[in-house]
C-alpha positions in Angstrom: 128.3 -3.4 -50.4 124.5 -1.9 -51.6 123.6 1.5 -51.1 120.6 2.6 -48.9 116.9 2.6 -50.1 115.9 6.2 -52.0 113.9 7.7 -49.2 110.2 9.2 -51.2 110.9 12.6 -49.6 113.9 13.0 -51.0 112.2 12.7 -54.9 111.0 16.1 -56.3 107.0 16.0 -57.2 106.8 15.4 -60.7 103.2 15.9 -62.1 104.4 14.4 -65.6 104.3 11.1 -64.1 101.1 10.7 -62.3 98.4 9.2 -64.3 97.0 11.5 -66.8 93.4 10.5 -65.2 94.1 12.4 -61.6 94.8 15.3 -63.5 91.8 15.8 -65.5 89.3 15.0 -63.4 88.6 18.0 -61.0 85.4 19.2 -58.8 83.4 22.0 -60.5 83.6 25.3 -58.4 80.2 25.8 -56.5 79.1 28.7 -58.2 79.2 26.9 -61.7 77.5 23.6 -60.8 74.4 22.8 -62.6 72.2 23.0 -59.9 73.0 26.3 -59.1 72.5 27.8 -62.5 69.4 26.6 -62.8 68.4 28.0 -59.5 69.7 31.4 -60.4 67.7 30.9 -63.3 64.5 30.0 -62.0 64.8 32.9 -59.5 66.0 35.6 -62.2 62.3 34.5 -64.3 60.6 34.8 -61.3 61.7 38.4 -60.3 61.2 39.4 -63.6 57.7 38.5 -63.7 56.9 40.2 -60.1 58.8 43.3 -61.0 56.7 43.7 -64.3 53.2 42.8 -62.7 53.7 45.8 -59.9 51.9 48.6 -60.2 53.7 51.7 -61.9 52.8 55.7 -62.1 50.7 55.9 -64.7 51.7 58.8 -67.5 49.1 61.6 -67.9 48.7 60.1 -71.6 47.5 56.6 -69.8 45.5 58.3 -67.1 43.8 60.0 -69.7 42.9 57.5 -71.7 41.9 55.2 -68.9 39.6 57.9 -67.6 37.7 58.6 -71.5 37.3 54.8 -71.4 35.9 54.9 -68.4 33.2 57.9 -69.3 32.6 56.1 -72.7 31.2 52.9 -70.8 29.2 55.0 -68.4 28.1 57.1 -71.6 26.7 53.4 -73.1 25.2 52.2 -70.0 23.4 55.8 -69.0 21.7 56.0 -72.3 18.7 53.8 -72.6 17.9 55.4 -69.0 18.3 58.8 -70.4 16.0 57.9 -73.9 13.3 56.6 -71.1 13.3 59.7 -68.8 13.0 61.7 -72.3 10.1 59.5 -73.6 7.9 59.8 -70.3 8.7 64.0 -69.9 7.2 63.6 -74.2 4.0 61.6 -72.6 3.2 64.8 -70.2 4.1 67.4 -72.4 1.7 65.4 -75.1 -1.0 65.3 -72.7 -1.1 68.3 -71.2 -1.0 69.8 -75.1 -4.1 67.5 -75.5 -1.9 65.5 -78.7 -2.1 62.4 -77.1 -4.8 60.0 -79.0 -7.8 58.1 -76.9 -5.6 54.7 -77.8 -2.1 56.3 -76.9 -3.4 56.6 -73.7 -4.1 53.2 -73.0 -0.7 52.7 -73.8 1.2 55.1 -72.0 0.7 53.7 -68.4 2.6 50.3 -69.7 5.7 52.5 -71.6 6.1 54.8 -68.6 6.3 51.1 -66.1 9.1 50.2 -68.8 10.7 53.6 -68.2 10.8 53.0 -65.0 12.4 49.6 -65.2 14.9 50.7 -67.4 16.2 53.3 -65.1 16.0 51.0 -61.9 18.8 48.8 -60.9 16.1 46.2 -62.6 18.0 47.1 -65.5 21.1 45.3 -67.0 23.1 48.7 -68.3 22.3 50.2 -64.6 23.6 46.7 -63.1 26.3 46.8 -65.2 27.5 50.2 -64.4 27.3 50.0 -60.3 28.9 46.3 -60.6 31.3 46.2 -64.0 32.6 49.5 -64.1 36.2 50.3 -62.2 37.6 53.6 -62.2 41.8 53.7 -61.7 42.8 55.1 -58.4 44.4 58.1 -59.4 43.6 61.7 -58.5 41.5 62.4 -61.8 40.4 58.6 -61.4 38.8 59.6 -58.3 37.0 63.1 -59.6 36.1 60.2 -62.3 35.0 58.1 -59.8 32.8 60.7 -58.0 31.1 61.6 -61.2 29.9 57.8 -61.5 28.4 57.7 -58.0 26.3 61.2 -59.4 25.6 60.0 -62.5 24.2 56.3 -60.9 21.8 58.9 -58.4 20.7 60.6 -61.5 19.6 57.5 -63.0 18.4 55.3 -60.4 16.6 57.8 -57.8 16.5 61.4 -59.2 14.9 60.0 -63.3 13.0 57.4 -61.5 11.2 59.4 -58.8 10.6 61.8 -61.7 8.7 58.7 -63.9 6.5 58.0 -61.1 5.5 61.7 -60.3 4.2 61.2 -64.4 2.9 57.8 -64.0 0.8 58.9 -61.1 -0.3 61.7 -62.9 -1.7 59.4 -66.0 -2.9 57.3 -62.6 -5.0 59.5 -61.3 -8.8 59.9 -62.2 -8.9 62.7 -63.4 -5.0 63.4 -64.2 -3.4 65.2 -61.6 -0.1 66.5 -61.2 1.6 66.4 -57.8 3.6 69.4 -58.8 5.7 70.1 -55.9 6.9 66.9 -56.2 7.8 67.3 -60.2 9.6 70.0 -59.3 11.4 68.9 -56.2 13.0 66.1 -58.5 13.7 68.3 -61.3 15.6 70.4 -59.4 17.7 67.0 -58.2 18.2 65.9 -61.7 19.7 69.7 -62.3 21.9 69.7 -59.4 23.0 65.8 -59.9 24.2 66.5 -63.4 25.8 69.9 -62.3 28.0 67.5 -59.6 28.8 65.4 -62.4 30.0 68.0 -64.8 32.0 69.6 -62.4 33.7 66.5 -61.5 35.1 65.6 -64.6 35.8 69.2 -65.5 38.1 69.0 -62.5 39.6 65.2 -63.7 40.1 67.5 -67.0 41.9 70.4 -65.1 44.3 67.7 -63.2 45.5 66.2 -66.7 45.9 68.7 -68.4 43.6 68.0 -71.1 39.7 68.0 -71.5 37.8 64.6 -70.9 35.0 63.2 -73.2 32.0 65.0 -71.5 29.6 62.3 -69.6 26.0 62.6 -71.6 23.4 63.8 -69.1 21.2 66.3 -71.0 20.0 69.2 -69.4 16.1 68.2 -69.3 14.3 71.6 -69.8 12.0 72.5 -66.8 8.1 70.7 -67.5 4.8 72.8 -67.1 3.8 74.0 -64.1 7.1 73.6 -62.3 
C-alpha cells in the first residue's frame, strides 16, 4: 500500500529553499527613490535662494554706509551747479565793483546761460540725481530722501531763479537788478539749505553717528539784498 501524498500546507516554509533572485529583488521605499530625492534637492535649493533674496533689517552700520553712499552721490551731482551758481554771483559782484572789462562783459551773457543750463533738468548731473539715486527705505533713509528733495529744489528752482535774476540784470539797458526778486530767491536758497541740513542731522541722530554732510554752501548775500 502506498502512502498518501504530502500536502504543501503541512510543510514548514524554508526561505533557504527559495531562489536567491527572489530574495535580492526588493522595491525601494518611496522616500528613498531617486525621483523623490531629486525633487527634495530642487525644493531645498529654491527655498534657500528665496530666503536669501528676502529683505532683511539693516544694521545701523549697514544703514550708515548706505546713507553716506547716497550723500556722496548727491554731492557729486550737485557740484557742477554749485560752481555755476557761485560763478554767476561773482559776475554780478564784479560788475558792481567795476572790475569787469568790456571784453568780459561781452561773454558774461553766454556764461550765465550755461550756468543756468547746468542747474536745470537739462543737465546730466541733475538728471542723474533725480532719476538714478535710490535711497533705502529706512527711517534714516527717509530723512536723507527728504534732504535729496530739498537739494533738487535748491539747485533747479532756487539756483536757476537766482541766476536768471542776474541774467536779467546784464540783459537790461542800462544794467538794472530787480532786487526784490533777487532777495526772495536768496531767501529761498537759505531756507532750503537749512531744511537739507536739518534732515541730514535727523538721520544722523537716528543712526547714532554723524553722516557725511551735504555740501550746499551758505552763499553770502549779494549787494542790495
